[in-house]
N, C-alpha and C positions, 0 to 999 in steps of 0.2 A: 631401412634407414630411419633414423629418428625423425619424428615429425611433430607438428603441433598437437597437443593433447587438449581436448575440450574439458571444461570444468564448470561447476556451478558454485555459487556462494551459499554456504550452509548457514553461517552466522557471522556476526561482527559485534564488537563490544559497544558500538554506537556509531552514529554518523550525523553530519549536519544535513538539514533539510535540502533535498535536491541533489545530494552527493552520496547516495546509498552505495554500499559495497557491491551491490548487484550491477552497478555501472561497469565494474571490472570485467563483466562477461561480454562486453561489447568492445570491439577494437575498430576505431574509425577516427579520422582527423578531428571531429568535433565533440568527442566524448569528454565528459567532465571528470570521470574517475571518482574515487572515494575520498572523503574528508572526514576526519574525526570530529566529534562535537566540539563546540567552542569551550575553552577553558576546561578541557577534560582532564581526567586523571590518567597517569601512565602506569604500566604499559597498556597500549591498545592492541586489540587482537582481531584477526580475520581468519576464518576457517574455510577452506575450499575442498570440494569433493571432485576428484577426477572422474571421467566417465567410466573408467574401469581401473583395475589394479595395474599400475604402470611402473616401469623403470625410468625414473626421471634422469635425463642427461644434462639438461640445461634449463636455467630459469632466467627470465629477463624481466627487469623491473624498470618502469619509466617513472622517475620521481617528479614531484612538483617543483616549480621553479623557486618557491620560497617557503612552502610548508614542508620542511624536510626533517625526517626522523634522523637522530644521531646514529642509530644502528637498527637493523632489522634481523631478528632471529628466525630460524626455520626449524620446524618440527614435522615429523612424518609419522603416519600411523596406518595400520591395515583396516581399522574399524573405529567406530565411535561408541561412547556409552549410550545407554537408553536415553530416550528424549528428555525426560524430566530428571534423570539422575545427574548429580553434579559432575563436572568434568573431572576425569581421573588422569592426572598428569602422566602416570606410568604407561598409559596407552600410547602416548606420543614419544617418539625417540628424537632427541635433539641432534640436529645435523651440524649446527654452527650458526654463525652470524656474518653479516656483511655491513661495513660502515658506509655511510654516504657522505659526499662532499657538502660543506656548508654553503657552497655556491657564491661566496663573496666575490671571487675572481671574475665571475660573469655578471656581476651586479644583479644577481637574482633574475636573469632573463633567460637562461638556458635550462633545459630539463635534462637531468643526468639519466643516461640509459645504462643500467647496471646489468652485466651478464655474469651469471653464477653457474659454474660448471660443477656437476656432481654425479654420483651414481647411487641413487637411493630408490628403494622399491616400496610402494604403498599406494593407498587410494585417497588418503586424507592429508592435506597439507595445511599446517597452521603457521601463520606469519604473526610475529609479535613485534610491534613498533614501539621503540623507546622514545624518550622525551625529545621534543623538537629542538632544533637550533634556533636561537633567538636572533631575530632581525627586525628591521623597522617596518617591514610589510606584514609580518605574521603577528597581527595585533592580539589574537585570541589564543596563542600558544597551541596551534593545531598541527597535525601531520597529515599528509595526503599521499595517495598513490594514484597516478593517472592511468596506468595499465600494468598488467602482469601477463606474461606469456610462458607457457610450460611446454617444453619439448622433450620427447622421450619415446619409448617403445612400450607396447603392451607387455607386461611382465611374463604372462604365460607364453606369448609368442617367442620372446627371446630365450626363455628357458627351454622350450621345445626344440628350437633350432640349434641351440648351442650344446645341450646336454644329452639329447637323444638322437644320435645319428641314425639315419634310415639305412635300410638294407642296401639301397642303391649307392649311398655315400660310402659304405664300408667296401663294396665291390670296387668303386672308383679308387679308393685309397690303396687297395692291394694291387690294382692295375697301374698305379702311379699317376693317376689323373687327378689334377687339382680341381676340386669343385668350384673354387672361386676364380678360376681362370677366366678373365674377361673375354677372351676370344671365343669361349663356349657360350657366352650369353649375349644375345643380340640386344638386350635391353640395358646393357652396362652403361651406367650414367655417372660413374665416379666411385669414390670410396664408400663402403657400406655404412660407415659412421658419419658420413657428411650430412649436413643439414641444408635442406632446400632454402634458397633466399626467400621463397614465397612464404615460408613458415616463420621468418624472422618478424619480431614485433614491429620493427621499423617499417616493414612493408605495409602492414595494415594501418599503422598510425599516420602514415603520410599519403595513403592512396585513397582515391574515391572508391567507396565500397563496390559500386557497380563495375567499375573498370577492373578492380582487383579480382572480382569473380570471373570476368572475361579472361584476364591474364591466366588465372588458374585453369580455366577450361582449355585455353590455347596450350598451356604447358602439358596438360594431359594428352592433347592431340599430338604434341611434339614427341612425347614418350612413345605413344602408339606408332607414330611414323618411324621413329628409330627402331622400334621392335620389328616393324615390317621392312626395314632398310630403305625407307623412302627419304633419303638424306637431303635431296633438294627441297622437298616440302618441309622437312624439319628445320632446314636453314632459314627458309622463309618465315616459319613460325617463330624462330629464335629472334629474328630481326623485328618482327611484329611485337613480340613481348617486350623487347628492349625499348622500343618507341612508346609502347602503351604505358610503360612505367612512368615516363615523363608526362604523358597525358594525364594519368591518374593523379600524379602529384600536383599538377596545375589545377585540376578540378577540385582536389582536396583543399588547396589553398583558397580557391574561389568560395568553397562552401564555408570555410572558417570566416572569411571576410564577410560573407552574406549574413551569417549568424551574428557576427559582431555588429553589423549595421542594423539588424533587426533589434538587437538589445539596446542600441543607442537611439532607436526609433527613427533612423535615417532610412525611410522606406524607398526613397528614390535610388539611393545607392544599392539597397538590397535588390530592388527590381533590376537594376543594371547588372549586378553580379549574376542574378538568375538568368537573364538573357544571354550573358556571356557564356555561362555554363551550357545552356541549351544549344547555342549556336556551335560552340566548340565541340560538344559531344556529338552533335549531328554530323559535323564535318568528319570527325574521326570514324564514326560508324559507316559513313558513306565510303571512306577509304577502305575499311575492312571488307565491306561488301564488294567493292570494286575488285579486290584481290581474292574473293571467295573465301575469306577467313572468318566471316561472321554469318552463322546460320541461325535458325530460329531458336536453337537450344541456348545460344549465347546471349540472346536478347533478354537481359534481365532488367526490367524497368524499375523494379523496386526490391530492395534487399528484404529478406524475410525477417520475421520477428524471432526473438530469442526467448527461450523459456527462462523465466526469472523465478525458478523454484528455490526455496531456501535450502542451503546445503553447506557443509563444512569442509575446509581444505587445510592441508599442512605440507610444508616443504622445507628442505635444508640443504645449503650448499656446503661442499667440502673445499672447493677451490673457488676463488672469486676473481673476476676481472672487471675493472671499472673503466668506463669510457665516457668522456665528454665530447667525443668526436662526433662528426655528423651522423645522425641516426640512420641514415640509409645511403647506399651507394647507387649511382645511376650508371646503367650500361649505355655507353655511347652508341649511336647507330653506326652500323658497319657499312662502309661505302661499297657500291657495286652489287648490292644484294638485289635479287629479283623483285622483292617487295620493298618499295621505298616509301617512307612516310614523311619526307621533307615537307609536303604541304601541311601536315598536321602540326609542324613545329615552327611555323613562321614566326611566332612571337617567342623570343628567348625567355625562358623562365629560370629564375635562380633556384639553386638547390636548397631545399629547406634543411639547413643544418641545425645542430643542437644549440647553436648560439643565436638562432633566430628568436627575436623577442616574442613572447607569448602575451596575449592581452590578459592582464590580471583581472581577477573577479569575473571572468567570463562565465556566464551561466545559462547559455541556451540549452534546451533539453537535448540530450544526446540522440543522434539519429539511430534508428534501429538498423543494424548492419547484418552482414552475412553471418551464418553460424560459425562460431569459433571451432566447433567440434569437427575434426577432419575424419573422413571415413577411413583413412589409412590405418587407424588404430586396430582394425579388425584383422586378426590372424586367420580367420576361418573363411571358407567358401570363396576364396579368391576375390574378396571385395575390393582389392586394389584395382581391379579391372572394371569396377562399376563407375559410372559417372557420379559426380558429387551429389546430385539430387536423388540418387538411388541408394546411397550408402546408409545402412541403418545405424542407429546409435548402439554402442556396445551394451548399454544398460538394457536396451530392448532385446538384444540377443540373449542376455543372461536371464531376463525375467519375462520370458514370452508368455507365461501363464498369468502374469499380473498386469493390471492396467497401468500403463506408463504414459506419461505425457510425451507426445511426439513433437519433434522439431517441425516448425512450419516449413513448407517447401521453399525452394529457392525462388520460385515464381508464385506469386499470388494469382488468384483467379483472374483479377483484372489484367495482370500482366500477360497471362496466357491468352486472353481474348484479344489483347493488343498485338500479340506476336503472330506474324504471318507464318503459315505452315508451308509456304512455297519453298522454303529452304530445305524441307525434309523430303527426300526422294528415295525411291527404292523400297525394298521390303524389310519388315522387321527381322532382326537376327534370329537364326534358328535356335530352337530350344536346347538347353543342356540336358544331359542324361538325367540329372536329378529332377529337372522340371518335367521331362517326359514321363518319368515314373509318377510324380506327384499329381500331374494333371491328366493322367491316362483316361479317366472317365469322361472328362470334359472334351478331350480330343476325339473320343469315339462319337460324341454327339455333335460337336461343332466343327471338327476338323482341325488339323494341326496349324493351318495358316492363321485362323482366327485366334486360337489360344496363344500362338507365338506373339501375336500382337498384344494380348493381355499381359504377357511376360516381358515385353520389350523394355529396353532401357530408355526409350523415347516416350515421353508422357502422351504425346498425341496419338501414338499407336495404341496405347493402353485405353485411352478414352474412346477411340474409334472402335476398338474391339467390343467394349461394353455397349456402344450404340448399335453395333451390328447384332449383338445378342438381343437387345431390345426389339429391333426390327423383326428378327426371326420369330420371337415369341408372339409378337403382335400379329404376325401373318399366319400363324399356325392354324390349320383348318380344324373345324369342329369334329370332322370325321376321323381325326388322328387317334390311333389306339391309346388307351389310358397309360399303358406301360411306356410308350414313347414320350407321352406328355410328361410323365413323372421323371423320366430320365433327363429330359430337357430342363425341367425345373431344378433338379438336383445339380446338374452341371452349371446352370446359371447361378445358383446360390453359391457354388464353389468359387466362381469367378468374382461374385459380389463380395464374399467374405474377404478375399484377397485385396480387392480394390478399396474396401472401406478403410484399410490400413494405409492406403497410398498417401504419400506426403504431398502430392500435387492436388490442390483443392478441386480443380475441374474434374479430375479422375474420381476423386472422392464423391463429388456431387453427382457425377454420372452413375456411380454405383447406387446412390440413394434413389435416383430416378428409376433405375431398373428394378430395385427392390420394391418400391412403391407400386410399380406397374404389376409386378408378379402377384403381390398380395391383393391388390384392389381390382385387378382386371383379369389377369391370366387364370388364377385359380377359380374365381367365380364363373368366368366364361366357360371353362371346361369342366366345372362341377367336380373339382378334385377333392373337396372336402376339408374339414378342419384339421385333419392329420397333416396334410401338406402345409397348411398355413402355420401350424405349430412348428413344423420342421424349419420353415423359413425364418420364423422369429427366433427360435432357440439357437439356430446356427449363427445368426447375424447379430443378435442383441449384445453378446459380450464384446464384440469388436466395436459396436456402436457406442457402448458405454465407455470403452477405453478412449474413444475420440472425444468424449466430453471432458477429458483431462488434457486436451491439446494445448500447446503453448499459445496458439492463436485464439484470441477471444472470439473472433468471427467464426472460426470453425467449431469452437465449443458450442456456440449458440446454434449453428446449423444442426449439429448432431443432437443437441438437447431438444430442439424444436421438432426434429424428425421423430425422435423416440416418443415425445408427447403426442404428436399427431397419430403415430402408429398405434399407441396404446388406446387412444380414444376412437379409433376407426371401428366400424361396425363388424369387420371381419376378425379383428384381433381382440377387442374388448371382452367378448364372452369367454375367451380362452384363459384370461387372468394370468397370462405369462409375465407380462412386463412388471406389474406391481410386485409379484413374488420375487423377481430378480432384483428389483430396486431396494427392497427392504432387507437384503442380505447385509449383515453387520459390516460396518466400515473397518478396514484394516488400520491398525495404529500407525503404520508407515505409509498409508495411501497418500499420493500427492495432493497438494492443496486444491488444485483446479478440479481434479477428479472427485474428491470428497464434496466440494462445494456443489458441483453439478448434480451429484447423486441426491444430496439432501434437498436441493431446490426442485428436482424432478419429483421427489416424493411429496413435497409441499404442494406443488401445482396440481399433480394428478389426484392427490387426496381431496383437494377442494372440488375437483371436477367429478370424481368417481365415488367418493364416500367410502364407507366400510361395509356396505351391504352388497354381497355378491359381486365384488369387484377384484378380489385378490388381496385387497387390504383388509386386515382385521384389526381390532383394538390391540390384540396381543402382539402381532408381528410389527405393527407400526410403533407401538410403545417400546418394544425391545430394541428396534432400530434407533428410535429417537433417544432413549436413555443411553445407548452406546455412543451415539454422536455427541452427547453432552460431555463425554470424556475426551473428545478429540483435541489435539494440540492446537488447532487453528481456531481463533476466536470467531471468525465469520461462520464456520461450520456449527459451532456451539449455539450461535445466535439463531440460525435457521432452525436448529433442533428445538430451541425454546418456543419458536413460533408454531412449530408442528404440535408440540405438546399443548400449548395454549388453545389452538384450534380444536384439538381433540377434547380438551376439558370443557370448552363451550358446548360441545355436542353431547358428551357422555358423563360429565361431572364426576361422581364418586367412583365410577368404574376405572377411571384413569389413575386414581390414587393407589390402587392395588399394585401398580407397577413401579411405584416410587417409594423411597424410604420415608419413615414417619416424620412428620413436621415437628421437630423438637429443637431445643437450643443448640445441641451438638451439630445437627445436620445443617442448621442455618449458619454455622461458622464458615461453611463453604459458600463462596459468593454465588456460584451458579445456582445452587439450590435455594439460597435466600431470595434471589431474583425470581426463581420459579414459583415459590410459595407466595411471595408478595404479589406476583401476577395473578395467581388463583384468587387471592383476597380481592384484588381489584375487579376481576371478572365477576365475582359474587356481589359486587357493589358495596363492599365494606372498606373501611379505612385500614391501611396496613399499619403495622406497629410503628414504623418510622413516621408515617403521617400523623398518627395519634400523638407520638412524642413531640413532633414538630408543633402541633397545635397547642399542646400543653405548655411547651416552652415559650411559644409566642404570647400566650395569655399571661404567663408568669412574668415575662420580660416587659410586657406592656404595663402590668400592675406596678412592677418595680420602677419603671421609668416615670410613671405618673406620681408615685410616692416621692421619688427623688426630686421631681420638679416642685411638688408642693413644699417639701422640706426646704428646698433652696429659696423659694419665694418667702416662706415664713422666716427663715434665718435673716434674709435681707430686711424684712419688716421689724424683726426683733432688734436688729442692730440700730435701726432708726429710733426705736423706742428707747434704747439705752442712751442714745445721744440726747434725746429729749429729757430723760431723767437727769442727765448730767447738767443740762441747762437749768433745770428746776432747782437742782442742788446749788447752783451758782447764784440763784436768787429769785427772780421775779417773773418767770415766764410761765404762763399756763398754755396748755397745748390742745390744739384741735387736730387730731391725728391723721388727716388725709395726706398720705405720702410725704410726711415731713413738713407739711405746711403749718406754720406757726401763727397764732393770733394772740396779740397782747390784750388781755382782758382787764377791765377795771378791777382794782383790788377789792374783793369782797371776802368775807369770812368763808373759809373752806377747809375741809379736812386736810387737804394736801398742802395748805399754806403753813409757813413756819411762824410760830408765835414769837413775838418780839422779845419776850422774856426768856426764851429758851437759850441755854448757854452756847449750843453748837448746832447750826443748821445741818451740817454734814452728818453728825451723829444722829440727829433727829430723823433723817430720811432713811437710815439703815432699816432694812426689813419692812419697808413701807411701800405700798402700791400708791403711786402718785395720782391714780385716776379714781379709785374707789375709797382710798383712805384706810384700807385694811392693813393691819400690821401682823406679821407672823414670823416665827423664827426660821421657818422653811424658806422665806423669801430671800434666798441668796441670789447670786447672779443667774444661775440656772433655774432656781425655783420661781423667780419672777417671770422668766421667759415662759415657763409652763403656765403660770397664773394668767399672764396676758393672753396667752394663746387659747386657754380653755375655760377659765373660771371667772375672770373679771366681769362683773355685771355692768360695767360702764363701757365695755368694748364689744365689738361684734365684727364678724368677717363679712366683707362684701361678697355676695353670692356670684357676682359677675367677674370681678378681677382678683378675688381671694385676698385682698388687702385687709389688714386689721385697722378699723377706724372707731372713733368714738360714736356711740349711738346718737348723741345729740347732733353730731355733724354728718350723719349718714345721708340725709337729703342733699346737703350741699356737695358732698363727695360724688353722689350719683350724677349730679347736674354739671359738675365742673372738672372733676379729677379722674373719674373712673374711665377705664379703657373703653367702656360701652356708653360713655356719656352722650354720644350723638343719638343714641336710640331712646333717650329719656326726655320727658317734658314735665313741667310743673303744673299741678292743679292749683288754681288761684284760690279755691275755697279752703281746701285742707292743707295747702302748702307742701304736700308730699310729692316726691319724684315718682312718676309712673312711666312704663313703656309707652312710646308714642302710639303704637298700634292699639293700645287699650285706653288711651287718654280720652278720645272723643266719647266712647261709651261711658267711661267713668264720670265725665262732666255732665253728660246727658241724664244719667241716672239720679244725680243729686242726692245720693245716699251717704256720702262721706261726712265725717265729723268735722265741722268747720274749725279751723285754727283761729285762736284769739291772739291779739297783739302780745308782744313779749312782756310788756309791763302788766298784763292781766293774767296770762298763763303760758306755760310751755306745752308743746305738742310732741308726742312720741311717735316716731315714724314706724315703730314696730306694732304697738297695740292701738295706735291712732287716737289715744285719749289725751285730753288736756289735764294738766295738773299745775300745782303752785308755781308761780314765776320764780326766776333767779337760778343761778348756777347750782346751788345746793340741791 
């Protein structure tokens, strides 16, 4: 039957901060969803990648209450172009579009849940969002999508089942037996095309994630009970599921209210909501335990993380169905059932319908919820009978030889340690035929009971099996024959390899503990030699490296630290196995986390081990690093740069042999420009950019100083012109400190106008009023130049750059100059001197004494006395 299909977001045309398209991979009451950038251009685009090639039956879109696209188009494709190649539209097949309501009728408080029915096959779904509806709340012209849900079947599964009838089906056909007769199938649960309510988008969007997981587990138990015809138990589970749905909705509403209170900084209310949730949840779990419906497997105290790998998706509806109706329906508790949950529902809770107001601008970070990917998408190996935490991703099934990021287990290590094991009783389930064949060598050594625990669907049995192997190896006698010891080691490594891939973190860590003991204690104790150590490392290292690409940052760190510790251990380091594995070239399509972990491991181990007899050589490290420089992820390229810089510090010119020549063409590539600039800096030289910057700074400073001087001089020349105009008007002689004018007694001077001259104005043409020189070049601009550079009667003050008459320089320095406070007057020579030099000057008595004005004038430049008078 069709079910929820997992997906990841490959790309989007943009997003507002805090509202990435990757939010769409999480379904929970408090998610923010995706928002386009503010004032963006349309259309906007999101590409999704399904976990495998699927036949999509139904698409559900939960729109925002006021950031609403006028229509959404859907495209589907089997594959994508190469990473850096431009999108090729012919790769995507258009399915159609769906319009959305403008939401005015609900006053922009309801979120529209749009259901789109289709029948399209592909692995990539592209959504194109057209221009938004305009309303008073959407100030920046954005569109948003709160959630998307994809329901369908694996394409290969449906093709096999529909088009290739088996030999048994053909026999049944000729005998007149209908294979779809429900009476022949004890697991019949409705029409084959029906969709489980638990896969509906409304279920996850209004349910507490933890309760939603419990409901799913109980639903599986119900199916199993129906299969074994335990109908009373199935009825009991059905009632529990119906009541738990109400519980989950109330807890989901509490979580939304708590987040909103935190955003408003109302921490008292947030604390109250948290206490309400904890008390209510505890009461519910006590009821479940009371009726033996909650075992250790169901106690999920924290939802797992989701992998947020970049990926692209595409999808198209052929038929559409829009609803603004309540987004989820509630199953009323049935009276008279053996399991009653009335105590759980003492407080009546309103149904969260689509018309329920949603807090606008709510921006708490979305909680990490349960994986969207359902295990039911696997058509192989009867995975539908595996519990949720055991079902592998289809991508992992398809690419077993490649390192793939694993989904975080449904229980984290902390959750598992908090989970009582008392609820698990009995023995692990017997091994399947396939498992018996696969693990035959381990069964011969450890027995079927222990190995069945290692293969169990229950995580605690798997962990206990590894601990039992640990104990057996530790207790092995020194007198045990070498062949027996080696067989035990190989059987243990077989179980370790399988457990390293386990999605439950406690089982994974138990496998690491066992592997470390084998390498550091078991092999040295029994002197099995380097050959066995090599076997252990080579068999387990690929799986360990794949776990460094885990979606959980914590598990990535655990795996990376273990590899680093193992590589540096005295038993493994001489073998040089780990470095050789790590410098294998990165694949162009390797997941981000995996590539990052690999380059970081190379960087760390290179610092600790060097390139002398370590497995690292200049050649293999540089080939790895130059390959990593071409990786699509910026962070990977950045670490590769650091590796090359570290190598350059130690080996200098030898590194350049593995790089292209440093020329203008290669520097056009940003990464190589950064690389060669880094080499220059390591050599202690200035890079070209720094040299250019210095030159530019010097030039700019000179230009700035020149402009300032010109500006000052222009102001002074303007003042000189005003003085000249006054002289032309008649009778003013000027003492030029900053426009300060002094009326002098009329004495014969070259600048004065003779009485018998017919026109004073004409007489002053082409004449310098200070030195009396006349020249045809003394136009308006020519006089400016003369005043500035050539006039013997004028000088520039060295301190404030003003042009003043030489005769009045002393008075300017003492009364008008910007630095006047730093000057004092010598009473003997009457000149202005800096105050810090004045005492020494007076004491030396070497200056030329100034005489009274009627006897002589005193020059402040040459310090000599000459004939009295202005002339």
